[in-house]
C-alpha positions, 0 to 999 in steps of 0.5 A: 499500500502506498504512503505518500499520498496520505500527508499525515501519514507520510509524516509519521513514517518520516518521523519514526524512521529517524531513529525508532521507538526504543533505539536510544537504549540501545548503545554498546560495544557490539551488534548484539550487547546492543539487542542486549542493552535495549531489551533490559532498558525497555523491560525494566523501564514498562515491567506491565509488558510482558504480563499485559501481551502474555508472549507465551499464548503465541504457542501454535497460534498466528500472531501479528504483532502491528508495528515491529519498531526495533523488534524487542517484543516482536522476539519474544513472539518468536520464541513463543513457538508460534504456529505463524509470527508476522509483523509489520510497519510503516517504516523500513528502519523498523523491519531492519532491526527487527530482521537483525533481531531475529537474525541473531538469535536464529529466529523467523518471522515475515515481515513487512513494510505495511499500514495499519489501515488498510492490512494485507492480510484475509479476514480471520487470518490472525489468533493474536493480533499484539501492537504497543505503543503504535495504532495512536499514531495512525492518522485512521486510529478508528480504520486500523482497530477496524483492521485488527478485528477484520484479520482476527478470526472469532473467539481471536484476541486483540492486546492493544496499548494506546495513549491515556489521555487523562494522562500525568504525562499530558498535563505536563506537556499541556502545562509547558507547552499549552496552557498559555496558548489556550491549547487544548491536551489534544493538541498538545498530545498531536504536538509535541508528543512523539510522531505528528498528530499522535492523539490520545483515548479516554477509557470510554473513547477507546471502549467505543473504537472496539464496539465490534468486539464481543469482550472489551477490557481497558485500563491506564498505568503509568508510565516511566514518561510520567514517574519521569524516568527513564531517556523519553518522555517530556523533558528537559536535559537542561539542571531545572529538569534534573533538579524536577526529576530527582524530586519528582514524587513518585511514590505519592503518584504511584499511591494517588494517580496511579489511574493517571497513567500514559498507557491505556491498555485494551484487552478485547476478543473477536465475537466466536459467532463473528 
């Protein structure tokens, strides 16, 4: 599917083709060490990924990952011994990263550049569709979710992380970029959170987008950017931000604002009668 005809999608593709998500953590002497460093950083900062993805469920099943990034999660799916494994991404850079990661471990997947809004697969092709932090970057997120539903088999499960509207990350961005400009939180997400046009959704909005599924369970989780940890998220490398990070009230946030996390984890199952 050509992407160049859609200006918004092309802008997203160009943004992520400059640097895949998480690539900043791949700093080491050898390629293998770089892969391992990036994986360690990912799962240290986001320990809830494995519990949500449940990679072991891939055993003997047909699995699709939408938005493979640097291939860290895709490797875990490959290790689960799926019946088949397929991964797509909007950028050649991500496909190359993921292919290299799998080759380093002697594993395989069907990898290709493709558009989440127009998945190049037949109806009812997969038992599991997984996507972490990707579909909110697509210009037409509801269309992408509709495609997830289409390619899932009846009874199949989708596990998708999209950004949560009511998040501490969003509030910080709004205070810095939106408050004195009279701009909305949605505008701030689109302008200042990762690629151009990034969106975030309330739980109700997420449930509405997944309405074609039989069962939908959505919950928010605090991210490392909400807690001002790691090398991504709203930050300034100056002394002020270093001071803020040092005294950021993480225990209070975990205790009192746990529902204001940037990560909105959605698990949805397709009706068996579909």
